[in-house]
PAGU-295046 format. One line per field, with one value per residue (C-alpha): residue in three letters; chain; z, x, y. Coordinates in Angstrom, 3 decimals, always signed. Each point is the difference from the previous one (the first is absolute). Example, Ala and Ser with C-alpha at 12.3 -4.5 7.8 and 13.67 -1.06 7.14 Angstrom:
2
res	[ALA / SER]
chain	[A / A]
pz	[+7.800 / -0.660]
px	[+12.300 / +1.370]
py	[-4.500 / +3.440]
***
This chain:
142
res	[MET / LYS / GLU / GLN / ASP / MET / MET / LEU / GLU / MET / VAL / LYS / ASP / HIS / LEU / ASN / TYR / THR / GLU / GLU / GLU / MET / ALA / ALA / PHE / LYS / THR / ASN / PRO / ARG / ASN / LEU / GLU / ILE / LEU / ASP / LYS / VAL / PRO / GLU / LEU / LEU / ASN / THR / ILE / PHE / GLU / ALA / VAL / VAL / VAL / GLU / ALA / HIS / GLY / CYS / ALA / CYS / GLN / HIS / GLN / VAL / GLY / GLN / LYS / ILE / MET / ILE / ASN / GLY / ASP / GLY / SER / ILE / ALA / SER / GLY / ARG / CYS / PRO / GLU / LYS / ILE / CYS / ILE / TYR / LEU / LEU / GLN / ALA / LEU / GLY / PRO / ILE / VAL / PHE / GLY / ALA / GLN / GLU / PHE / LEU / TYR / ALA / GLY / LEU / ASP / PRO / ASN / ARG / LEU / ARG / PHE / LYS / GLN / VAL / GLY / CYS / PHE / ASP / ILE / GLY / VAL / LYS / CYS / GLY / GLY / LEU / GLY / HIS / VAL / THR / VAL / ALA / PHE / THR / SER / GLN / LYS / GLN / ASN / GLU]
chain	[A / A / A / A / A / A / A / A / A / A / A / A / A / A / A / A / A / A / A / A / A / A / A / A / A / A / A / A / A / A / A / A / A / A / A / A / A / A / A / A / A / A / A / A / A / A / A / A / A / A / A / A / A / A / A / A / A / A / A / A / A / A / A / A / A / A / A / A / A / A / A / A / A / A / A / A / A / A / A / A / A / A / A / A / A / A / A / A / A / A / A / A / A / A / A / A / A / A / A / A / A / A / A / A / A / A / A / A / A / A / A / A / A / A / A / A / A / A / A / A / A / A / A / A / A / A / A / A / A / A / A / A / A / A / A / A / A / A / A / A / A / A]
pz	[-17.870 / +1.809 / +3.685 / -0.472 / -2.277 / +2.979 / +2.725 / -2.172 / -0.460 / +3.658 / +1.035 / -2.576 / +1.538 / +3.802 / -0.843 / -2.371 / -2.180 / -3.922 / -2.868 / +0.022 / +3.632 / -0.426 / -3.189 / +2.455 / +2.759 / -2.838 / -0.793 / +3.448 / -0.138 / +3.842 / -0.494 / -1.995 / +2.168 / +3.275 / -1.356 / +0.771 / +3.322 / +0.386 / +0.931 / +2.971 / +1.016 / +0.098 / +2.049 / +2.233 / +3.192 / +2.482 / +3.822 / +1.997 / +3.513 / +2.974 / +2.330 / +2.300 / +0.363 / +2.547 / +0.244 / -3.884 / -0.338 / -2.495 / +2.771 / -1.676 / +2.553 / -0.252 / -2.133 / -2.406 / -3.400 / -3.386 / -3.090 / -2.929 / -3.411 / -2.339 / -2.265 / +2.557 / +1.309 / +3.390 / +0.747 / +1.824 / +0.975 / +1.895 / +2.130 / +2.742 / -0.338 / +0.508 / -1.304 / +0.557 / -3.277 / +1.421 / +0.244 / -3.465 / -1.103 / +1.547 / -1.563 / -3.446 / -0.682 / +1.442 / -2.087 / -3.094 / +0.585 / +0.526 / -3.263 / -1.710 / +1.717 / -1.673 / -3.461 / +0.251 / +0.967 / +3.337 / +3.610 / +1.578 / +3.596 / -1.140 / +0.675 / +2.763 / +1.504 / +0.790 / +3.025 / -0.400 / +1.873 / +0.046 / +0.260 / +3.191 / +2.427 / +3.113 / +2.880 / +1.676 / -3.005 / -0.492 / -2.127 / +1.147 / -0.672 / -2.214 / -2.274 / -1.249 / -2.143 / -1.501 / -3.782 / -1.559 / -3.338 / -0.812 / -2.666 / +0.503 / -1.461 / +3.070]
px	[-4.240 / +3.347 / +0.486 / +1.482 / -2.677 / -2.313 / +1.459 / +0.320 / -3.662 / -0.429 / +2.166 / -2.150 / -3.504 / +1.171 / +1.612 / -2.979 / +3.007 / -1.488 / +2.170 / +2.123 / +0.978 / +0.278 / +2.525 / +2.211 / -0.066 / +1.241 / +2.985 / +1.767 / +1.898 / -0.205 / -3.986 / +0.452 / +2.709 / -1.983 / -3.226 / +1.571 / +0.070 / -3.668 / -1.449 / +2.518 / -0.408 / -3.954 / +0.816 / +1.774 / -0.959 / +1.809 / -0.468 / +0.944 / -0.330 / +0.058 / +2.931 / -0.531 / -3.119 / -0.294 / -2.006 / -1.395 / -3.205 / -1.330 / +0.533 / +2.420 / +1.264 / +2.735 / -0.726 / -2.300 / +0.411 / -0.252 / -0.319 / +1.149 / -0.454 / +2.968 / -1.650 / +0.488 / -3.535 / -1.404 / -1.682 / -2.896 / -1.649 / +3.093 / +0.933 / -1.185 / -2.742 / +1.937 / +3.365 / +2.379 / +0.795 / +3.373 / +0.727 / -1.266 / +2.262 / +2.910 / -0.877 / +0.006 / +3.983 / +0.369 / -2.929 / +1.444 / +3.344 / -1.643 / -1.470 / +3.323 / +1.465 / -2.522 / +0.373 / +3.613 / -0.706 / +1.010 / -1.642 / -1.616 / +0.921 / +3.624 / -0.599 / +2.585 / -2.014 / -3.672 / -1.093 / -1.905 / -2.053 / -2.131 / +1.889 / -1.534 / +2.814 / -2.055 / -0.871 / +3.719 / +1.168 / -2.925 / -2.445 / -2.916 / +1.139 / +1.627 / -0.403 / +2.526 / -0.851 / +2.093 / -0.602 / +0.191 / -1.406 / -1.576 / -1.562 / -3.782 / -0.372 / +2.312]
py	[-8.270 / +0.421 / -0.147 / +3.460 / +1.067 / -1.130 / +1.943 / +3.267 / -0.437 / -0.666 / +3.077 / +2.335 / -1.351 / +0.651 / +3.427 / +0.938 / +1.084 / +1.383 / -1.287 / +2.878 / -0.455 / -3.615 / +0.833 / +2.053 / -2.719 / -2.290 / +2.221 / +0.061 / -3.302 / -0.340 / -0.129 / -3.130 / -1.281 / +0.033 / -1.929 / -3.131 / +0.798 / +0.932 / -3.477 / -0.051 / +3.491 / -0.858 / -2.966 / +1.660 / +1.327 / +2.683 / +0.111 / +2.608 / -1.024 / +2.537 / -0.733 / +3.115 / +2.475 / +2.547 / +3.086 / -0.560 / +1.923 / -2.729 / -2.656 / -2.378 / -2.876 / -2.516 / -2.737 / +1.825 / -0.945 / +2.494 / -2.183 / +1.394 / -1.772 / -0.184 / +2.934 / +2.246 / +0.065 / -0.455 / -3.330 / +1.616 / -2.894 / -1.319 / +3.234 / +1.704 / +2.393 / +3.040 / +0.128 / +3.567 / +1.875 / +0.672 / -3.370 / -0.883 / +2.587 / -1.741 / -2.916 / +1.419 / -0.350 / -3.038 / -1.822 / +1.873 / -1.668 / -3.284 / +0.051 / +1.177 / -3.306 / -2.192 / +1.880 / -0.970 / -3.708 / +0.556 / -0.923 / +2.877 / -1.196 / +0.785 / +3.781 / +0.740 / +2.449 / -1.195 / +2.049 / +3.202 / +2.319 / +3.177 / +3.288 / +1.065 / -0.007 / -0.874 / +1.726 / +0.140 / +1.858 / +2.592 / -2.294 / -1.807 / -3.838 / -2.334 / -3.257 / -2.287 / -2.829 / -2.867 / -0.931 / -3.160 / -1.658 / -2.978 / -2.102 / +0.073 / -3.506 / -1.560]
***
């Protein structure tokens, strides 16, 4: 079995696709192109380190790390017990951008704007608190 065929079978199993859905997946050239990047994606971990935190209801503290697997899932065993949903919402676009860099063969650490924060503006501006994180990408086997 060719490597691409093995990757397609893995995708089908992982996403629980029917034969019809898999046929639709294969008709999009983009999907076939990114298959070669799947091993690198699965060997990547994204790290969001809290660099500022004040007034956070979830009690985020400077230095805490939120770890996100290359596929976009939270690495729950490597994260604080509580993670603010509003902070996760802010991380979505930067994780998407980092994945796009990987698909394009670029280093996600080359993203230019790598700090994001929750949308709460803090008590001085009429909110409750605010958390800012710095984003990086690492290989899991390093």
